[in-house]
Structure formats: C-alpha cells, structure tokens
Phi, psi and omega in degrees: 000132180275172179241144177272115180270129182293125178232125180270109183274355183285151179296130180288136177233158174289136178297153178300158185303326180291340180274340183286149179253151178292336181240085183301324182295323178293321178296315178299321179296321178295320179296316180297315179299318179293320181294322177301317179295315183290314178297319180295326182279325190239348187086165184296309188296322185273352182279134179253140180298330179296325179289322176298314181298318180296317179295323181281343182073037181230168175288137181305326183298335181295334178294317176292320183295315184273329189236354181080015179112188186296316181295318179297322178294317178298318180294325177297315179297314180297319179298318178295319180294320179297322178295314179296316179298323177297321178292322180293332181266014183306145177293348177290342179258143170302148183303321181300317180290322179297315180296315180299329181293341180272353176290121183295125183237350181237160178305321180295318179295323177296319179294318177297320179295318177296324177301317179296320179298314177302318181301324182276341184259349188241147172276156173086005178272130182297144171278100186261052177090009182297320181301312180296319181299311184288327175297324176296320179294323175297318179298320178295321177295324177295322177295319177297320180296317179297330180276358178086011183282333176230153184303146184288341183269008178265141176277115183303326179294313179292324179297318179299316179299316180295317180295320178294320179297318179294317181296330183260014185302321182292340179273319185265344180231049184298322179293322178297317178302313180297317184289325182280317189251342186073014184254157172283118183297341180265001183282152178296323182296314179292317182301317180293317178298313183293318179299319180295318179290324178295320177298318177300316180301315181293323177295320176297320178301322182276001180086010180270177179227159175256106183284000000 
C-alpha cells in the first residue's frame, strides 16, 4: 500500500512582515526541533506541516518560506543528521566509542532514531542522502579493517548493519528491553548502561580487553 505525500501546490510567498522573526536562525531551529518530534512520532507521510507549525509556534507558511515545504524540511533534518553522524563516526575515535555514541541518550536522539525507524519501515519517505552517508560509513569500516581495528574476515557492509541494529535496539525493541531488564528503554540509566556494554562488546570483537 502506498502513502499519500503532502504536497503544497500553492505558490510560495514571502511571509508578511509581521510573521518574520528578527532571528530567522532561531525560528528555523524551532521548526526543525518540532519537525523532528512530529516525524519521529508519526513518520514522514503522516506528518502534517500544520502540526509542525503548531508545535513550533509559528505560521505554517514559514515552513515553505524557509525550507520549501515538508520534503525540504525533511531533507534539511536528514542532512544535519548525516553531518553529525559522520562526525560521530570519525576515525579519530575508537570504533567502540563511536558505536556507543549512537545509542540514543537524549529525547532529541530518541526522536531522531524513531525518524530513522519510520524511514526504514515506510514507503514514500524521500531518500535524503542516506545512500551516500551509509556508503561512506562502509568505507570508514574498511579503513578501520585495513588498520587492524576489526577482524579481516568480517564483511564491513554486514558489520555496519549489525552495529546499527545493536545501537538502535532500544528504539526497535522497547518491549524486549522492558521484559529483559525491567528498565525504561528511553531512560538515561538504561541508555548509559547499554552504551557501555555495547562498547565492551565491540572492543572484544576487535580483540581488545577492558582493563
């Protein structure tokens, strides 16, 4: 079954002077923060720009003015996340620390993570640079492998998928987390515990030890 993607066919206009903010960057940041919450809660197709605007406390027209509509806003969020994710996966960090850093520990990270889950489970979500981002991550794993940081007999593509699945476990398996640990999967205490254990697992994978 396909999804109907909201498309605003009306001619975009500049908002009236009273709608403009003295600090456009702050207004854009509020829209982005609201959109992360809405996309994370409902997915791309079911999210309405009017709901994003209401959560942000702005006129709906500002979404078109600043981002060109819902798809443009989604691409902006994805682009920012890919940039942040690329920095988090830097070769300057040990792989164990990089992987642990992707475990969602804040409300914003949980919303971004849910957005990614929706993106993978739903039709009609734009490919906002994900292919290029993940191919880059595979290349980084190959560099780590060449440097001896991960075993030579592992397939970097399959390893990336496995690491992402482990990092997002609290998002895609919340009931399992509760049933196994008795913990709230969105809590800071569980997230910190899980990130630390995931880092240990990756260090063991690489042949390292925890002194």
